[in-house]
N, C-alpha and C positions, 0 to 999 in steps of 0.2 A: 531480805535476801537469804537469811540463814535459814529460813522458813521456807523455802521454795529449795534450799539448797537439800534439806533433811527429805523432803516430799520426792524430790528426784531420786537421791540416795535409795530412797526405802523403795521406788517403783524400781529401779535399775535391778537392786537384789531379789525383789520377787521375779522381775523376769529370770534372773540369771537361775534363781530356784526351778524356776517353771522350766527351764529349758534343760537343765540336772535331770530333776525329775522325767522328762519326757523321752531322754536318752535312756533314762534307768528302764521304762516302761517299754519300749519300744526294744529291748533285748529278750533274750529268751524267756523274760517272765512271761511271754505273752503265751508260750505253751503251757505255762503254769496256770494262769486265768482259764484257758483252754479247757484244760483236765478238771479242773473245779467247778466247772459248769455246764459238763456236757454229761448224758446220759446214754445209756446203753441202747436203747431203743432210737432208731432214728426217728420212726415214722408218730413217736409221742413227743419229739423234740418241739420247743416253741423258738428256739433259737440255735444256728450251729454252736454259739460259742458262750449263751448266756448273756441277757440282758447288762447286766452290770457291766461283764468285761467290755462288752461294745459301747456302752455310755463311757466308759474311760477313755477310750480311742476317740471317739466322737469328739470327744472335749478337747484331747490334746490335739488333736489334727487341727482342729481349727485355729491354733494359734500359729500353726507355720503354714507357707503357703506349700500346696502340693506337690510342683515339682521338686521341693529339695527333699522329698521324701523317696527312700530307697525303691517301693513298688512303679513308680515313675520314670525310672532307667529303664530306658527301653527302647523299640524302633517304632516307626512309624507303621501303620498297616494300609495296606493298597490291595483293594478289591480286584481281583484278577478274572470273575467271570458275571458276563451279563445276564441278569435274572429279568423277566418280563411277566411274570406271575407268580402266585402263592406258591410254588414249589420253591423256595429260598433253602439256604443250609445253616440256618443259625437253630438256635435250640428258641424252641417257641415261637419267636416274633424276630423280626428284622430291627424292631426299636431297642432300645437299651433298657435293660431289666435291674432292677433294685438287688444288690446282693453282697455279700462280704468275703473274704477269703483271709486264709493264713499264708503269708509270704516270708520265706527266709528266716522262719520263726516268731513272727510279728503279725498283729490281728490289725486288719484294715476290715474297718465296717462302714455301711452306708455308700456303697460303691452304684456306679453305674456302669453295667458290665452286658457284653454278649459274648457269648459262647457259640464259637462256630465249629460246628459237627463235622464238616468235609475234612477240616485240618488239624482237629482238635485243639481248637487255641482258645485262650482267655484273652478278651481285648476289653480294652477300658475307656472310657472316653473323658478325654482331658479337655478342659476348657481352656482355651489362649485367647482372652477377650471374647472377641465375636465369635471367633472361629473353634469350631468342635474337631480335636485331633484325635482319631481313634488310634490308640493306642496299644503295642503287644509288648506285652512285659515277658521278663525271661520266665519262660515256662517252666525249666529245671529247679527254680524256687519256690512256684505255688505248690503248696502241701495240702490243702483241703480248701473248697468254698462252697458258699449258700449261692444260690441264682435263685430268683422267684419261688422261693419254699421251697427247693427241693436241693440237697446234700450231697456234696461229690468228695470223692477224694480221689490224689494221685498216684496210682502205681509206677512207679518210677526207678526201679532197683535193678543190679546188674542182669539177675536171672530174666527179669521181666523183658528188659529192653533185647537180652539173646533170643528171648521166643517171640520177640514182635508183640507182647501183649504190654506192653505199658501205655499208660495215658491215665484220663480222667475216666473213674466209675462212677454214677451214683449210688447211694449208699443207703439202700431199701432198708437193711438190717444189721445192726453191728452187735453181736454177741462176745461173749467170753472166747469163743473158741474158733468161732467162722464168723464170715460177712456173706450176706446176700447182695449182689451187684448188678446194676444193668450199665449194658456198654449202649451209648445213645451215637449212632454215625447216621450219615445220609452219603446216598449214593451220587456221584455225579454223573449223569445223562448229556449229551451233546444233544442238541435242536437246531436244525435247520429252518429260519426262518425265510421271508421273500426276499429280505434285503443283507440279513446279516445271521453269525451264529448265536444262539443264546444259549442257557444252561438250566436242567431242572433238578430238583435233588426230592431223592424219597430216601423216608426213613428205613431204618435196617437196624433194629435194636435187637439185640440179644442178653439174658438171665445168665448171671456165672455164681456159681458157688465158689468163694475165698476160702480155703482150708490150708493150714500150713504150708502158704507161700505159694499155693499152685492155685490157679483158677481151671473152674471144670466148668464146661457150656452145658444149662439147662434145659432140652427140649421138653422131657417127660418124667414121670416118676423114676423110669428107671435110672435115669443118670443120678439122682439121690442114692439109690441101693446099689450103684456101683461103688461111689465114694465110701458108703455105708453098710456095709454088707451085713453086719452085726447087727443093724436096727432095721430089716427090712420089712420084718412082721409090725413094728410100729408104723413105716412109712405107709405100708399099705394100710396101715389103719386109717390114717390121716388123709392121702391123696388115691384119685382112680389114676388109671393108665396113665392119661393127657392131663394136662392142667387144662382148666376152664380158661375160657376166652374171655368173659366178664369175670372180677375180681380177681383177675391172675396174679398182681402183688398182693393181695391180703392173703392168698393161698399158698404164694411161696414163704412169704413171712411166717406164716403159720408153722407150715413143715420146718423151716429152719430154726425156727425158737424152740420148737418139741425137740430137735438131735442136738439142738445147743444143751438143753436140758438135760436129754441123756446123757450126753457125753461127762457132762457134772457129776452126776449121778455116780456114773464108774469111777471118776477122779474118787470121791468121799469113800466109795467101796458100801459093802453090806452094810 
């Protein structure tokens, strides 16, 4: 009996220590892990937060029920629009995609997610027995996320809200002084079928330069020149008047990286 008691006591202590450690790691240290394992150039990243950080959180999340985690305190999502063809409103696919996110300072890897481009919402797959519940978490607490290998940040400060530019932006380049973003949206069109209404959604993406808290639309080379007139000659050396249709992202990243380097040189001085 004594032997069984000591085993039980040992297991109880192990579970208690695990719970304490989980609570500790689930607090703002998640942000520390993020900064330790993140690189500046998004296109070169193999993981948004780093493999080690994701492995830690995946292991700890297996020890508790998902429903008990803060991320899963949200509301159910109800589909509003009937779609009958390939023109849906989601990022890449109507199915769930693998992803990770930082929610209220805490990292949650290995998620099944959808990104609604009509309403700019992140949705999660919460399995409840045989049922699949489409959950809408508190969007204000989502800071960054990765979905199907693409990386997004949440611009959600008071200035962006006032100017109606808040929302999720794909992070194409993250430098010391500036960022290159792409805003994914889909415009909704109402269609009349023989017996009922249905909807189609068409992509309307835009690229932005994010510099000193401001978003600048990037349509052609002149938009870069307007923001950085002191680098006009260098910009003209890297880009034609109009951006190429093929390899557009790579082209914009090259220009953004070069401008970032020029700003750093000015800071250092001759």
